[in-house]
Backbone bond lengths (Angstrom), bond angles and torsions (degrees), N, CA, C in turn:
res aa  C-N    CA-C-N  psi(-1)  N-CA   C-N-CA  omega(-1)  CA-C   N-CA-C  phi
1 M - - - 1.432 - - 1.538 111.07 -
2 Q 1.344 121.12 -37.68 1.453 122.81 178.93 1.528 110.58 -61.85
3 K 1.359 114.84 -35.13 1.391 117.38 -177.27 1.474 111.90 -62.91
4 D 1.362 118.92 -42.95 1.405 124.42 174.53 1.559 114.91 -57.54
5 S 1.329 112.99 -36.88 1.422 120.54 -178.97 1.593 108.52 -65.85
6 R 1.327 110.69 -49.05 1.480 117.92 179.24 1.590 112.64 -56.89
7 K 1.289 114.09 -40.92 1.488 127.00 178.66 1.576 107.24 -58.62
8 N 1.346 114.25 -52.43 1.469 117.26 178.89 1.467 111.91 -58.32
9 E 1.420 119.79 -45.04 1.435 123.14 -178.51 1.506 113.03 -59.18
10 E 1.399 115.37 -31.44 1.479 117.45 -175.78 1.547 105.43 -78.64
11 R 1.319 123.88 -20.85 1.457 124.98 175.25 1.531 114.04 -81.82
12 L 1.376 117.25 -18.83 1.423 122.58 179.35 1.528 112.37 -80.09
13 L 1.379 115.24 144.30 1.446 118.66 172.80 1.477 106.95 -81.48
14 P 1.397 113.43 144.05 1.488 117.72 178.29 1.535 110.36 -63.95
15 F 1.368 115.38 140.99 1.458 124.06 179.08 1.455 108.28 -48.58
16 E 1.412 119.21 -44.86 1.458 125.79 -173.64 1.616 108.58 -60.03
17 T 1.322 112.72 -37.53 1.477 116.45 -179.37 1.538 111.64 -66.70
18 I 1.442 117.09 -44.59 1.337 120.34 178.51 1.529 112.33 -65.80
19 K 1.286 120.52 -42.20 1.495 126.61 175.77 1.407 112.18 -55.90
20 A 1.336 115.83 -48.96 1.498 119.08 179.55 1.536 113.80 -67.28
21 A 1.302 117.20 -29.98 1.478 124.07 175.23 1.533 109.39 -67.16
22 T 1.331 116.18 -41.32 1.491 119.35 179.59 1.499 113.65 -67.54
23 E 1.387 112.89 -19.92 1.478 118.72 178.10 1.559 111.12 -92.88
24 G 1.246 116.29 2.38 1.504 122.63 175.61 1.575 112.59 94.74
25 D 1.305 120.48 15.98 1.472 119.59 178.93 1.546 108.01 -71.49
26 V 1.214 114.59 117.87 1.496 124.70 -173.97 1.567 108.53 -62.99
27 D 1.362 118.12 -45.74 1.490 119.80 -176.75 1.521 105.05 -65.50
28 A 1.293 123.72 -41.64 1.444 124.58 179.31 1.507 110.57 -57.37
29 M 1.325 113.88 -51.13 1.501 120.00 -174.67 1.579 105.55 -60.35
30 D 1.392 117.74 -37.60 1.466 120.93 -178.49 1.538 106.19 -64.74
31 K 1.376 121.83 -35.97 1.422 123.64 -179.92 1.541 110.25 -65.96
32 I 1.375 113.72 -37.59 1.517 118.05 179.52 1.464 106.53 -64.07
33 L 1.391 120.64 -52.19 1.402 125.16 -174.02 1.561 110.43 -58.79
34 K 1.382 116.35 -40.83 1.408 117.01 178.19 1.568 112.69 -68.50
35 H 1.324 114.04 -32.98 1.520 119.12 176.83 1.568 109.95 -59.96
36 Y 1.299 114.92 -42.60 1.422 119.42 -172.85 1.534 113.49 -95.08
37 K 1.326 119.75 -3.49 1.474 121.79 -178.34 1.445 112.54 -54.99
38 P 1.308 125.69 -50.87 1.465 117.77 -178.97 1.641 115.07 -59.14
39 Y 1.281 113.52 -34.28 1.489 117.77 175.36 1.527 110.32 -66.94
40 I 1.296 116.40 -45.28 1.509 119.94 179.74 1.454 110.30 -62.02
41 V 1.305 119.89 -44.23 1.469 126.44 -179.67 1.553 108.08 -61.58
42 K 1.332 115.83 -42.90 1.447 117.28 -178.80 1.496 112.35 -62.60
43 L 1.363 114.03 -42.29 1.512 118.30 -179.51 1.564 109.95 -71.88
44 S 1.309 120.33 -13.66 1.458 122.39 -177.70 1.485 113.11 -95.33
45 I 1.277 115.04 -3.33 1.554 118.23 -177.63 1.508 109.95 -74.64
46 R 1.317 112.77 127.62 1.514 118.46 177.36 1.495 108.37 -121.58
47 T 1.296 117.79 155.70 1.429 123.12 179.05 1.580 109.86 -112.60
48 D 1.303 115.77 141.52 1.500 118.41 178.51 1.585 99.42 -135.03
49 G 1.357 114.41 97.34 1.466 119.79 175.59 1.631 101.07 75.19
50 D 1.289 113.75 -122.07 1.435 119.88 175.95 1.530 117.81 -104.17
51 K 1.338 115.54 18.26 1.448 124.68 -178.26 1.592 103.52 -112.32
52 S 1.360 116.07 142.78 1.401 121.38 169.70 1.524 108.81 -118.71
53 Y 1.310 113.27 155.90 1.556 119.48 -169.48 1.549 103.63 -158.88
54 I 1.294 112.96 152.65 1.455 121.87 175.17 1.604 108.01 -88.67
55 D 1.316 116.79 118.54 1.517 122.38 175.46 1.541 105.13 -69.79
56 E 1.257 118.64 104.09 1.467 120.99 -174.78 1.542 108.85 -68.36
57 D 1.294 119.57 -37.40 1.411 122.72 177.09 1.520 111.55 -60.85
58 L 1.284 118.02 -46.95 1.497 120.67 175.89 1.490 112.79 -63.52
59 R 1.391 118.17 -43.07 1.473 119.39 174.07 1.482 113.58 -56.69
60 E 1.353 116.32 -44.21 1.526 118.57 176.77 1.459 110.81 -63.09
61 H 1.275 120.51 -44.40 1.504 126.55 -179.38 1.566 107.48 -59.39
62 L 1.327 117.96 -49.26 1.485 121.10 176.89 1.550 110.93 -59.59
63 E 1.249 119.80 -43.19 1.450 121.28 -178.39 1.565 109.85 -68.71
64 A 1.315 118.25 -36.54 1.483 122.72 -179.54 1.547 104.49 -68.86
65 K 1.277 119.12 -40.69 1.522 124.56 -177.29 1.556 107.35 -63.87
66 L 1.401 116.35 -41.65 1.467 119.53 -177.66 1.555 109.89 -67.19
67 I 1.324 114.52 -39.64 1.468 121.74 -177.10 1.632 107.64 -65.52
68 A 1.288 111.58 -45.79 1.540 119.41 178.13 1.524 113.72 -55.41
69 K 1.403 110.86 -52.47 1.458 119.18 -174.82 1.532 109.73 -66.98
70 T 1.389 116.06 -37.71 1.445 121.13 -178.96 1.600 107.48 -63.95
71 L 1.254 117.23 -48.53 1.453 119.76 173.73 1.534 116.57 -56.37
72 E 1.314 116.25 -34.56 1.442 119.44 173.37 1.551 117.30 -75.61
73 F 1.289 113.68 -20.25 1.522 117.88 -173.58 1.560 106.69 -65.52
74 E 1.336 108.23 137.24 1.499 115.04 -179.16 1.522 107.21 -104.64
75 T 1.313 117.66 128.33 1.452 123.61 176.57 1.557 106.68 -108.54
76 A 1.335 114.06 160.50 1.424 117.26 -175.49 1.540 111.95 -82.13
C-alpha cells in the first residue's frame, strides 16, 4: 500500500510549483505544461481513415486553457 502512495506522489506536481505558476512564474508554468503534455497530446490525436495525427489547433487550445485555468487557480 505504501508503494502505491509513493508512486502517486511522484506523479503529482509539487505545491510550490503550482503556487509559483499561479503567480505568473514562467518556469513553473513550463513545468506544468511538460507534466500534462502526454495527456494533452493524447486528447489531441485525431484519426483520418487509417491514419492518426495530432490536431495542433486542439493541442494549442488545450495548452492555452490549462495556462488560463492555472492562473485563475487560488492557492491558500
